[in-house]
N, C-alpha and C positions, 0 to 999 in steps of 0.2 A: 539570669537565664531567661529568655523569652520562651515561654513554654510551647506556644504554637510553632515558632521556628524549630525548636528542638524536636517537637513531634513530626514536623515535615520532614526534617533530617533523619529521623528514625525510620519513617516510612520508606524513604529513598534507599537507605542502607539495607533495609530488610528486603527490599525488592531486587536490589542489585547485588547483595551478598558481598559488599566491598565498601570499606571506607574510601580508599583511594579511587575507586570508580565514581562515587558520589562526589568526592572533593574535585575531580577532574571535570565532571559534568556541570558542577555549580560554579567552578572558578575559585574554589576555596583552598586553603591549606589543609592537609590531610589532618594536622593537629587541631585545626578549629572543629572539624567534624567528630573526632574522637572526644574532645573536651565536652562537647554539646551533649553526645549520647552518655557520657560518664555522668554528667550533672544530671541528665533526666534520670538515670537510674538512682543516683544519690537522693533525688528529690522523692522518687517513688519508694525508695527502700527496698528494691528488688533488682536483680539481675536480668536485663532483657535479652542479652546476646551472650553466647557461649563463643569464646574467640580460641582459636589455636593458630599455629603457624601455617597451617594449610587451609583452613576454612573458617567461616563465620556461620554460626547457626542461631536461630531464636530458641530460647527457653520456652517453657510452657507459658510463663507469665508474659513473656514477649509476644507470643502468638495471639494471646488473647488481647494484649494491648495494641497491637498492630490493627486488629479489625476495628477496635473502638477508635483509634486514632484516624483511620480512614473516614469513617462516619463522620467525625467531629470537623476534620479538615473539609470534606466535602460541603457540609453545612455551612461553615464560615465562608467558603468561596461563593456558594450559591446565595447567601444573605448579601454579601458585598456586590456581587454581580447584579442581583435583582435590583438593588438600590441604583447602582452605577448606570445600568442600561437605560434608566428614565432621564438622566441628565447629562450623559457624555456620549461621545462616539467611541467605537471600539478602539481599545489601545492595548499595547503590550506586544509581546513576541510570540510567532507561531512557528514551530518547527514542523515542516511538512515533507512527507516522503512521496515521490512521485515516479510513476514508470517512466522509462526513458523516451520511447518514441511517442506514446501519447502525452507524455508531460511537454515534450518539446513542442509538438505539432498543434495540440489542443488547448492544454493547459497554460503553457508560460504566457500567451497573450491575455488570458483571464486573470491571471495572477498579478502581471504588470499594471492591468487596468485596476484591479483591487487596490493595489498599493498606491497608485495615484488617488483613487477615491478616498482611501483611509491612510492619511500619512503619519498617523499615530501607531500604526500597527507595523512591526518589524516581521519580514518574513525570511526564513532560514530554509531553503529549497534544497533538498537531496534528490538528484535524479539517478534512479538505479532500478533494475527490474528485480532485485532480490526481495524477498519477504522479510520485512524488518520486524524486529520484537519492539512495539511501541513503548512498552514499559521500561525495558533495559535500556534503550536508547533514547529516551526521553523525547519522543515523537508526540506531537499533540494531534497530528492528522496524518493519515497515509491514504493515498489513492490506489485501489487495487481493481484489476480488470480479471473477472473470473466468471466461470460458469455456475459455481455454488460456493456458498459461505459454510465455515464450520459452525457448529452449534453454539460455541462460546464466543463468536464473533460480535462485536458491537458495531453495527454499520447502518449507513444510510444510502440507499440507492440514489445515484444522482444522473444516471444516463445509461446508454445501452450502445453496444456495437455489434455489427454484422460480420460474419466470417464468410469469405468467398474463396473458392478454389479458382486460381488464375494461372495462365500460361502465356508465353509470348506467341504471336502469330506465326514466327518461324518454327518454334517447337511443335506447334499444333500442325503445321504444314508436313514436317518431318515425320511424326509420330502418331497423327491422327487425334481427334478430338473424343475423349471419353464420353460415352453415352449413359453410363451408369457407374456408381461409385465403385462397385466391385472391379471395374476395368483399371482402376488405379494400381492394382497389384502388378500390372503389366506396364506401368510407366515409371519414369524417373521423377521421384518427388523430393521436395525441399523440405525437410523437417525441422520444425521448431522444438528444440529440446532443451531441457535442464540437465539431463543426465541419461546415459544409456543410448542405444539406437534402436530399440523395439518402438514402433509406433502404430497406432490406429487412429484414423480420422473418422469422426461421426457426421452423419447426415440423416435427414428425415427421409424415410422410404415408405410409402403407402401409409403415411401418417404415424409411424412409428420410428424411433430413434435407433439407428443401427450403427454398429462400428465396423470399419473395413481396414485391413492391414495395408500398409504401404511400405514400400522400400526405398530407402534414402542413402545416397552416397555422399550428399552434402547436407550437413547439420549446422545449426547456429541457434544461439539464444537471443537473437536479435532479428525482428521481422523485417527492417529496412534492408538487411544484407540479403535475406533470402527473396525479398521482392526483386531486388536487382539482379540476383541470379536468375530468377524467373524471367526477367525483361531481357536477359541475354541469352535466353533459350537453354537453359540448363535444367529445366523441368517445371513440374507444377508444384505450387505452394498454396497453403491455405492460410490466409491472413485476414486480420480485421480491415474494415473499410478505412479507418483512418489512416493506415499505412499505405494502402494500395490506391487510393483515389487519385492521386497525382499522376501515377503510372498508367492507370486506365484512362484517364481523361486524355492523355497525350498518345494513346493508342499503342504504347509499349507492351502492354499485356491485355488479355481479354479474359472474362470470366468464363469459366466451364462448370458444368453439372449445376446451372442455375435453377433447375427444376426440382433439385434435391437440396434444400436449404440445410446449412449448418446450425447447430444450435447458438442462439444468441447469447452473447457475454454481456454480463452486468457490470457497470462502472459503479464503485462503491467508495464511500467516504468511510475509512475504518477508524474507529476511536479506541483510545485506551479504557480498559474495562475497570480502572481503579480510581477514577477521578470525575468530578463534575466537568461538563463540557463549558469551558469559557464563553462568553458572549462573543467575543472577536472570532472564536473558531465555528460558532454556530452563524455568523454572518458570512464568513469565508465559504462553508458549505453551501448557504443560500446563494451566494453570488457564483458559485461554480455550477451548481444545478441550473440556474437561470441562464448561464452562458451556454452550457451544453444543449440546452433544449432549443435554442435559437437555430 
C-alpha cells in the first residue's frame, strides 16, 4: 500500500461520501478503492468510516484523520510544485467550469491560446451556467460572474463586466424611452431568471443603490436569448456588456437609462477550498486575467 495514495483516496471518499463516485471520477474499479481504504484502516488499527447500505459516514477517528491528511497532502503537493516550477513548464490536467455565454465569447479564445502556449497542459472545459460544487465534481477552477461572493468562497477577481438596460429602436418608438428606472414598471421587461417570476432590477440613483420592480412576460436563463428578444422588439432587458456588444454595434438595440448605472459584475476565478493550488492552475488564472485586461 502506498500510504500517500491511500490518504488521497480516503480524502476523496470522505468528500464525496461514496466509493463508487470516487472510482468513477478517478477511472478505477470500485474494488480498488475499497481495498485501499481497508488497507489504510488495517495499517492504522482503527475504523475510519462507518458503512451501511444507504450511507457512508466518518467515525470520530476518521474525522480527525481527514484534517491531518489534507494538511499532509497539501504540503506534499506544495513541495513538489515549488521544485518543479523552477525547472519545467506547467503540465498536467485542469478541469475548468465556465459560464456559457461569457465562456464562449471571451474565454474560449484565451483558453485555446493557453493550450497552444502550454502543450503539456490538458484542458477539460465544462460550459454551463449552473453553479458547480468544485470539490464534489473534481473541478480545479471555476469562472463565476457575480455581484458578491459568499464568505467561504476562495476566489481571485480577474475582470469585471458592466450591466446595461437595452431595447430595440422599434420598441422604444412604440412604447417610449424610460427616463427613470421607476418607469420600468410600465414596460415589458425580459427577465434573466433561475427560478420564479418575481424580479427587481437595481440601479444607482442619486448615489444610492435602489431596486425597482419589473414585470416580465418572457423569462430565460440565457442572456443571448433575451438580447435577441430585445432586438426583435419584445421588450427591455438588462444584460452584461459581453453579451450585448455585438447587437449594440449593429444598431439592433440601444442603451436606455445610461445615467442610472447598474451595479458592476465581478468576474472571479473560484478555487476548491480543500487543496493547494497547482502551478498549472495559477498560470492559467494569470493568463485569463491578462487576456481579460486587454
